N, C-alpha and C positions, 0 to 999 in steps of 0.2 A: 634245849631251854624249856623250862616248865611253862605251861599255859597259864596266863594270868587269870586269877579267880574272878568270877563274876561277882558283882556287888549284890549281896542278898536283898538289901532294901530296894534296889532298882529292879531286881527280878520280881520282887513282890509287887512293885508298881506296875510292871508289865502284866502281871496276873490280874490285878485290880482293874487296869485299863481294859483288858480283854473281857472281864465280867461286865464292865460298862458297855462294851460294844454289843455283847449278847443281849443285855437289857434293852439297849436302844433298838435292836432289831426285833425284840419282842414287842416293844411299843408300836413299831411299824406294822408288824404282821397282825397284831391284835386290833388295829384300828382305834387305839385308845387316845391318840394324840389330838390335841386341839388343832383344827385346820381352818382355813379361810371359809370353808363351806359349812362349818359347824354353826347351827342355828341356836341351839340351846346348850349353855354351858353346864356340864355335869361334874360331880365330884371325881369321877373316873378321868375325865379330860384334864382336870386341874392336877391331880396326883401324877398322872402319866407325863404331863408336860413338865411338872416340877422335877420328876426323876430324870427325864430326858435332858433337862437343863444342866443337871449336875453330872451327866454322863457324856455330854457332847464333846467335852474336851479330850476324850480318850485318844482319838486319832492324832491330834496335834501332839499329845504327850508322847506317843510312840516315836514320832519323828524327832521331837525335841531331845529325847534320850539319845538317839543316834547322833545328833549334832553335838550335844554336850560332850559326849565321850568319843566323838569322831576325831578329836584332836590327838588322841593317844593311839589311834588305830592305824595300821598300815594297809595299803590296798593289796588285796589278793583276788586274782581272777577266779580262783577256786571257790571263794565265798559267793561270788555272783552265780557261778555255775551250780553250786549246791542249793542256793535259793531257788533258782529256776527249776531244778530237779524236784525240789520239795513241792512247788506249785504244780508241776506236771504230774506228780504222783497222785495228788488228789483229783486233778482235772480228768485224768484218764481212768483211775480206778473206780471212782464213785459210780459213773454210769454203767460200768461192767457189773458191779455188785447189784445195782438197782434192776438191771435187765434180768439178772439171775433170779431176783426176788419177784419178778413179774410186774415191776413198776415202770410206767412210761417215762421216757427221758426226752430232753429237749430235741435231740437229733431226730427223733421220730416225727416231730411236728415242723421243725425248721430245716430239715434236710442238710445240705452241704454247709450252711452257715452254722448250724448246731455242731457239726463235726469239727469245724474250724475252731470253735470255742474250746473244745476238748484238747485238740492237738496243738493249738497256738494260744494258750491261755493268757500270755503276756500281751501279745500283739492285738488280740481281740478284746482285751480288757474284761476277760471272764471275771477276774477279781480286780476291780479298779485300784484298790490299795496296793495289791501285789505288783501290778503293772507300774504304777508310779514309783513304788519303792525300789523295784529292780533298776529302773532307769536312774534313780537317785544314787544307788550303789555305784553305778558306773561314773557318776559325776563327783562322788565324794572326794577322790584324791585331788581333783582340780579345785574344788571348793576349799579344801583344807589348805592347799598350797597358796591359793590366791589370798585367803584371809590372813594367813601367817606372814605373807610378804608385805602386807599393808601396815601402816602405822595405826595406832589406836584411833587417831582422828579420822583417817581415811576409812577405816572399818566402820566407825560409828556413822559416818556420812552415808556409806553404802547401805547399811542396815536401815537407817532412817528413811532413805529414798525408796528402798524396796517395800518397806512397810506402808509408806504413804501411797505408793502406786497400787499395791496388791492387797492392801488391808484397809488403810485409812479411807480412801476414796469410796470404795464399795460399801463401807460401814455407814456412810452418811447419805449417799445418793439414793433416792427413793425409787429409782427405776433400774431395770436389769441392764448391765453393761455388756457389750458384745464380746469383750475379751475375758469376761469373768466366768469361771466354771465353778464358783462357790467353794473353792479349795479342794476339789476332787481332781487334782492334776499335779503334774511334776513341778510346774512353776511354784505353786504354793509350798510343796514339799521342800523345794530348794530354799525358799524364804525361811521356813520354820527351822530347817537344818542349820542355816547360817545364823539364825537367832541363838540357837543352842550353842553353836561354836563360838559366837561372839561373847555370850555370857561367860563361857569358860575361859576365853583368852583375854578379853578386854573389859568384861562386865564391870569390874571395880565396884563403885558405890551403887550403881544400878542393881547389880547382882546381889550385893549385900542387902539392899532394901527389900528386894523380892524374897530373899531368904529369911529375913527377919519377920516379914509380914506375910509369909507364904499362905498360911491357913486363911487369913482374912482375904487375901487376893483371890484365892480359889472360891471361897464362899460368896463374896460380893460380886465376882464376875459371873458366876453361875446364877445367883439370885437375880442379878441384873438382866440376864437373858430371859429368865422366867417372867420377871415383872414387865419387861418390854413386850414379850409375846402376848401376855394378857392385855396390856394396854393397847397394843396395836389391833388385837382382835376386836376389842370393844369399839374401835374407830371404823372398822370396815363397813358397817351399815351406813355410816355417814359419808364415807369417801371410798368407793369401790377401788379406786386407783391405788389404794394402800395395800391391796392384797399381796403384791410382790414383796414389798418391804416387810410385811408381816413374817415372811419366811427367813429374812436376812439374819436375825439373831442365831439361827441354827445352821448357818453356813460356817464351814471350817475356817474361812479367812475373815470372819467377823472379829473385830478387835477384842471383844470380851471372851470369845472362844480361845483366842491366843493367850490372853493374860490369865485366864482360868487354867490353861495347861501349864503355864509357867509356875503358877501358884501350887498346883498339885505336884508338879515335879520337885519343887524345893521342899514341899512338906514331907515327901518321902525321902528326899536326900538327907534330911536331918535325923531320920530314924537310925538309931545305933543298935544294931542287932548283934548280940554276943555270938561268937562262933560256937557251933554245935549242930545238933541234928536239925533244928529249925532252919538255920541258915542254909544247910545243905539241901533241905527239902525245898526251900524257896528258889534256890539256884536251879535245881532240876525242873521245878514246875515252870519257872519263867522260860526255860529253854524250849519247852513244848507248847507254850501258850499260843503261838501264832497258828499252830495246827487247829486250834479251836475255830479260828476265823476261816481257814481254808476248808474246814468240814462244813460248817453250817451255812456259809455263803456261796457254796457251789451252786451253779445255776439250776441243777436238778433238785437241790434240797432247800434252796432259799425260801420257797413258799410252801414247802412240804412239812417241815419239822413242827411248825406251830400247831396246825390242826391235828396232826398225829399225836402230839404230846398232850394237848389240852382236851381232846375229846373225852378221855377217861375221867378227867377231873370234873368237867362240866356235867357229867351224868349224875353226879350226886351233890355238887355244890351250887349249880345254877349260875345265873348271871348277876353277880353282886360283887362288892369290893373284896369280900373274903375270897371269892373265886379268882379275882384279878391277882391278888397277892400270892395265892397258892399257885396259880399258873406261872406267874413270874418266877417264883422260887424254883418250881420244878423244872421249868425250861432252862434257867440259868445253870442249875446244878447238873442236870442231865447233859446238856450240850457241852458245858465246860469239862465235865468228867470224861465224856466220850472223846472229846477233842484231844485232851491230854493223853488218854490211853492209846488212841490210834496213832498219834504222833510219836509216842514212845515206841510203838511197834514199828512204825516207819523208820525211825532212826536205827533200830536194831537191824532191820532189813538192809538199810543203806550201809551200815558198818560191815555186815556180812558180805555184801557185794564188793565193797572196797577191799576188804581183807582177802577175799578170793582172787580178786584181780591182781593184787600185789603179790600173792603167792605164785600165781602163774607167770608173772613178769620176772620174779626173783628166782 
């Protein structure tokens, strides 16, 4: 049976989402974002926070894609194993390469705990997204079965309750909640996955509305995050207790972060790409996009790539907005290109190993 073709527009969305992830990590490493400790607002803070507001939906978008198309997929333990091997490949190989190049690695400073993060990257949350997503892969068949067995009314009640508990309450309560991990966990991934699955199976008029107004939903959700952040920052000097709530609009389980992801997803789902070289290119590119994350968010590279890439630019551009955009462009292009290339090589190596193993067995 021929493998079902990937949807080129959705693979393009994966690539765009990964570019957003790299851009967000650039904002983090460059220290450009507006924080509760920022005393004087600068153009750099405003632009960086604005860009971050429109990129923050990327993580939810990745999980939403899995949920929406999870209804058509069948569970394969081999897929979970392949994902684990992919993560392990980066976790183990990168420190070896860095040591060979004479660069210090985490294990040299952290000892046994550093080694644990290389050998057990999922259990140690070396990559928090990869850990939560692998566990989600294991739960997907149960979630699919459960939602498909429900009536439309039962499913709607379930989704509504989950969103109130894990999204609605935290979005309005101005203090940190003990059970809340800001969306950096399996519980929130399950919620987003089920939202995507529900939109596909029972969405009806709600799904139609989001599809019809997708661009506006994305824009106004993200702009709302930006506006809230600026507004809350201006209130911090008058009420220090608001410092926590100032961070909430950038939590993955904040309501506008979820609606923004839904809007972005439906915006790309409406794109109709004609079959040809472009669609084949996007299908291949999307297949390797996750490698970009596994490369630049490795614990040994997470805080290393930004200074290494930007030092050369800063020597002749200085510290201004031209330098900021130049750094952003170079970092995104270099990291994304290297990530795609390395993951392409990884897949070729994996294919070679699998083919060799099959020949020996046969």
